[in-house]
N, C-alpha and C positions, 0 to 999 in steps of 0.2 A: 509481234506487241512490244514496244521498248518498256520495261517496269520501272517503276518510280522507287528511289532509293535515298531517303530522309540523310541530311547531311548532318554535319557533328553535330550544330545549334538543334537541330530538329530532335536528334538522337538525347541530347543533353537534356532537353525541355521535355521529352518524353519520360525520361530517366526521374527528373524533378518529380513529376507529375506521380508516378507511380511511387517514388519512396514515400510522397506525402500522403498516398493514399494508403499504404501499407504500415504506415510508422503505429496505427492504432493496434492493428493485429502485432504486430511485434513486439509491442509494449507488453502484449499478455503473456508472453514468454517468461520474462524476469518474474511477472508477479505469480505465475505458477509455484516457483520455487520458494514460496515464500515459508518458513518456518511457523507464522503465527497462523492463528484461527479466523482471519479476517484477510480484506483483499489488502495487500500491502506490497512495496516494493525489498526484495530481502535485502537484508545488511551485510555484514562480513560472512554469515551464515546461510548455505542454500539448503534445501532441503526438497527428500523426495516424498515426505510425507502425504502429499494431497495426490501423490500419483498411485502409492499405494491403498489409498482411500478408496479411489477408483476399482482396485482390485476386490478390496478385502470387503466394502460396504456391499451387502445385497442389495440395496434400493436401487445403487447405481447399476450394477449388472442386470437387475429385472427391469429396469427402464430400457437400458438399452437393448434389450432381449426383445420386450414388446416394442420397441420402434421399428426393428427388424422384422418383427412379426408382421404389424400391421401395414408396413411399405410394402412388403413381399405380395400380401395378401390385397391390397389395394390394387398393386399394379398388376396383379394375375387376373383381376378382374375388371378393371378399368380400361384397360388397352384392348381386351375383346370386346367389351361393350361399343368402347369409340371405333375402334377399326370395324366391326360390325354397321355400327349407323355411318360412317363416312363410305363404306363401300356401298353400302344400298342405296344411299342418297346420289352417289355417283352413278350406279348401274341404273335407276329407274327415274331418275330425274324428275319427281311429284310435281305436280304444280306449286304446292306449297312449301317449296324446299328451303326457301330463303325464313320462312315463319317456323319450320322446324329447326334449322341451324340457330334461331335466334332463342327460340326457347331452349333449347341444349347449351347454350353459352351464358344463360342468364346468370349462374354461378360467377362469373367472370365481369359481370355489369354491376350487379347489385352492389351495395357496400357490403363488407365482409361483417358486418356486425349484423345486417339484416339477415344475410343467410346463416350465420350461427345461432340467430334466435330461432330460426325458422326449423333447423335442424335438431334445436335443443327441444322444441316443442313436440317434434316426430318423434324424437327417441323416447321422450318422457311418456307419450303416449303408448308406444310401443315396449314399453317397460311393465306396462299394466296387463300385456297380455302375454309376454313369456320372459325368463330370464336370461336368454342370451343375447340378444339382440335388443339393445335399448340403452339407456341413460346408463353409463361408467360402467360401460363392459369394453373389450375390446373389439368385439365384433361392432357393435354401436358405432366407436371410432373409425372402423374400417368403412362403415357405409356413410359415414360424413365425407371421410376423405375421398371417397370417391366420388361424392356430387360434388367437392372441389375442385380434384384433378383432373377429370377427366374431359370437361371443356378444354384444356390445354392440349390434351391427346388429339382430340377432334378437329381442333383447327391445325395441327402437325401434318394429321393424316389428310386432312380436306387439300392441303397447300400441295401434299407430295401428290396427291391423285389428278390435281390442276396439271401436272406434266405429263400425265400419263395418256399415249395415243387409244382415244376408242376404235381404232379400226382393229386392234388386237382383240377387243371384246366383241365386236360384231363378227370378227371371224371365227373365234369359238364358238359362237352363237349358231354362225351360220353351218356348222360343222355338226350340231346339235348337241355341244355340251350343255349340261343343267344351269341351273343359275349356282347353286352350290360348287357345281365344277370351275365355272369360269371365276367364282370369286377367289376361291380356295387355289387353283391351280395358274390361273391365269393373273389375275390382278393381284393379288395377293404378294406374289413374287417379285412384283414389278416397285413394290411400295417395302419390301421389306426392311431397308435401311428406315425409313420414316418409323416403322413400328420399333424397331429397337430405340431410336432415338424417343419415342413417346414412352415406352417402357422406362428408359432411363430419366427422361423428364417425370412422369409420374412418382417414380421413386423417391426422387429427391425431393419433388413436392410433398410428399406423403411424411419422408423423414423429420422433415424441417417446419412440419405445419404446426401453429401454435395457437394462432386467434382462434379459430372454431374448436379445437381441443379444449381451450379453455370453458368453453361452454357446455362442452357433452361429456367431460368427465369431472371426478371428485377426489376418490381417495384410492379407487380399485382400480383404474385403468390410468396408471399414469406413465406417460411417455418421455422420453429424454427431453424433447424442448420443453414440458411442463416442468420436470425434475428441475430444470435449469433456473426455469422463471421463477419457481417457488423457493429456490436459493437464493435468487437474487432479490425476492420479496421480502423473505422473512430473516435472513441471516446474513446474506453476502457471503456465501461459503467460498473459499478460495478452489475448492473442489471444481468449481464452473471454468475458473481460466485455466485449470488442467485439463479439462475435458476439451474446452476451446482450441488448445495449444494440440490436444491429441485428432481432433476434427479437421484443423488446420493442415498439419501434416498427413493427413491421407488426403487431402485434396490435394495439396501439392505432389504428393508421389503418384496420385493417380494421373496428374495433367503432365509428369515427367513421363510415365510408361505412354501414355497418347502420345507425346510430342517423337519419343523413340521408336514406337510402332509407324508414324507417319513417315519420320526419316527412312524407315527400311520398304517402305511402300514404293 
């Protein structure tokens, strides 16, 4: 099959569009070196003071660690739940499977404000029964994030399962394998890359989630996106630009590593 390669004009247009889209991100870099206490372009003097703030200020460190903890726990719970639902649906094929999928995907369909309000009332009610999982607790944030990110994992896993040949499951069942054995040792290995992709997707979605987090937290569970939002809303702290540069650099590094690994495959 003959591959298509864009000509010089196509490459030029593509590069122009890419530069146009990346310019706002590039503009953040010099702003992060401003010596001022407000967002501004640096003049003759460039300063590292806001990069030091990320290290010296305990609020930034605590919010980063909290976001990591929430994202890891959310991923560790959401992915097995999504995998169990998707594999069970694929194996059993119940009569009302479409209704079940629609129910699970509701958080993706309804407006985010509706989901946030429902989770707010749920966690507020849970706060009256315990001090661990409730409003403005990190486990409450985990619960809210699971509801938000699990549907995305379900969609990804159902898509991967649609490409799996059912005859391998029938063969395993014919040889006397139990449901658990078929699910864990036959089906799951065939969608392992989709499971890994779902875990990465859940981690990223939980890491950057802000809409629902604003509704279910106040002052105790301050994640990194919420701290950045508070900085923009209250005093426009230049440290936000610094953190943005750090996140952009980490993303670019991850993409570069991925490109190198794909080249060696």
